[in-house]
C-alpha positions as CSV (number, residue, x, y, z in Angstrom):
1,X,-13.8,-2.4,4.1
2,X,-16.0,-4.3,3.2
3,X,-19.0,-3.5,5.3
4,X,-22.0,-5.8,5.3
5,X,-25.4,-4.8,6.8
6,X,-28.2,-7.2,7.3
7,X,-31.6,-5.6,8.1
8,X,-34.3,-8.0,9.2
9,X,-37.8,-7.6,10.5
10,X,-38.2,-8.4,14.1
11,X,-40.9,-10.9,13.4
12,X,-38.1,-13.2,12.4
13,X,-36.0,-12.8,15.5
14,X,-37.0,-16.1,17.3
15,X,-36.7,-18.2,14.1
16,X,-33.9,-16.7,12.1
17,X,-30.7,-17.4,14.2
18,X,-29.2,-14.1,13.2
19,X,-25.9,-14.7,15.1
20,X,-25.4,-17.8,13.0
21,X,-26.1,-15.9,9.8
22,X,-23.4,-13.3,10.8
23,X,-20.9,-16.2,11.4
24,X,-21.9,-17.7,8.0
25,X,-21.4,-14.4,6.2
26,X,-18.0,-14.0,7.9
27,X,-16.9,-17.4,6.7
28,X,-17.9,-16.4,3.1
29,X,-15.9,-13.3,3.3
30,X,-12.9,-15.1,4.7
31,X,-13.1,-17.7,1.9
32,X,-12.5,-14.8,-0.5
33,X,-9.3,-13.7,1.3
34,X,-7.5,-13.0,-2.0
35,X,-9.8,-9.9,-2.3
36,X,-11.1,-9.3,1.2
37,X,-8.8,-8.1,4.0
38,X,-10.1,-9.8,7.2
39,X,-9.1,-6.8,9.3
40,X,-11.4,-4.6,7.3
41,X,-14.6,-6.7,7.7
42,X,-17.5,-5.1,9.4
43,X,-20.6,-7.3,9.5
44,X,-23.7,-6.4,11.5
45,X,-27.4,-7.0,11.8
46,X,-30.0,-4.4,12.4
47,X,-33.3,-5.5,13.8
48,X,-36.2,-3.5,12.4
49,X,-39.2,-2.8,14.6
50,X,-40.9,-0.2,12.4
51,X,-41.8,-1.4,8.9
52,X,-44.6,-2.0,6.5
53,X,-44.5,-4.8,4.0
54,X,-46.8,-5.1,1.0
55,X,-50.4,-4.2,2.0
56,X,-49.6,-4.6,5.7
57,X,-52.3,-7.2,6.2
58,X,-50.1,-10.3,6.9
59,X,-47.1,-11.2,9.0
60,X,-44.8,-10.8,6.1
61,X,-41.0,-10.6,6.7
62,X,-37.9,-9.4,4.9
63,X,-34.2,-9.6,5.1
64,X,-32.2,-7.1,3.1
65,X,-28.4,-7.1,2.9
66,X,-26.2,-4.3,1.7
67,X,-22.6,-4.9,0.8
68,X,-20.3,-1.9,0.6
69,X,-16.9,-2.3,-1.0
70,X,-14.0,0.0,-1.8
71,X,-12.7,0.2,-5.4
72,X,-10.2,-2.2,-6.9
73,X,-11.8,-5.6,-7.3
74,X,-12.5,-7.1,-10.7
75,X,-16.1,-7.5,-11.8
76,X,-15.7,-11.3,-11.7
77,X,-14.4,-11.2,-8.1
78,X,-17.3,-9.0,-7.0
79,X,-19.8,-11.2,-8.8
80,X,-18.3,-14.4,-7.2
81,X,-18.4,-12.9,-3.7
82,X,-21.9,-11.5,-4.2
83,X,-23.2,-14.8,-5.5
84,X,-21.6,-16.7,-2.6
85,X,-23.1,-14.3,-0.1
86,X,-26.6,-14.4,-1.4
87,X,-26.5,-18.2,-1.9
88,X,-25.5,-18.6,1.8
89,X,-28.3,-16.2,2.8
90,X,-30.8,-18.3,0.7
91,X,-29.6,-21.5,2.4
92,X,-29.8,-19.9,5.9
93,X,-33.4,-18.9,5.3
94,X,-34.5,-21.9,3.2
95,X,-36.7,-23.5,5.9
96,X,-38.3,-20.2,6.8
97,X,-38.9,-19.5,3.2
98,X,-41.1,-22.6,3.0
99,X,-43.0,-21.8,6.2
100,X,-43.9,-18.1,5.8
101,X,-43.9,-15.1,3.4
102,X,-40.4,-13.8,3.3
103,X,-38.5,-11.5,0.9
104,X,-34.7,-11.8,0.7
105,X,-32.6,-9.2,-1.2
106,X,-29.1,-7.9,-1.4
107,X,-27.5,-4.9,-3.1
108,X,-23.9,-4.2,-3.7
109,X,-22.2,-0.7,-3.6
110,X,-18.7,0.0,-4.8
111,X,-17.4,3.4,-3.7
112,X,-16.3,5.5,-6.6
113,X,-15.1,8.4,-4.4
114,X,-12.3,8.1,-1.9
115,X,-13.2,6.7,1.5
116,X,-11.8,8.0,4.8
117,X,-10.7,5.5,7.3
118,X,-8.2,4.7,10.0
119,X,-7.8,1.1,11.2
120,X,-5.0,-0.3,13.2
121,X,-6.6,-3.8,13.2
122,X,-4.7,-4.6,10.0
123,X,-1.4,-4.7,12.0
124,X,-2.7,-7.7,13.9
125,X,-2.9,-9.7,10.6
126,X,0.4,-8.6,9.1
127,X,3.0,-11.3,8.9
């Protein structure tokens, strides 16, 4: 953990450079390595083909990100990470935001119940 999902409407596909956004998000997480284990990162984008925005009369678009974290980080650390992630998303889409109708959003979930996972990728990063 953490897991980061980026859902985006397919009418952004040719303009949005989603692979670069994934790389940017990865860089943000890695800059918070005091609270984020790199081996636990899961970042993905999901292109949406079926959606309806507002009244459906325009070529509106949206990008919605979901951050899922395990317990154990301070409120300050979670806020700093979340602020950094959303700011980088805003920067990534700044030009498109000027050109078209676009909604950006992000929500953060912290698991309160135990999570079940098995991951041997961590061994690659142990010193």
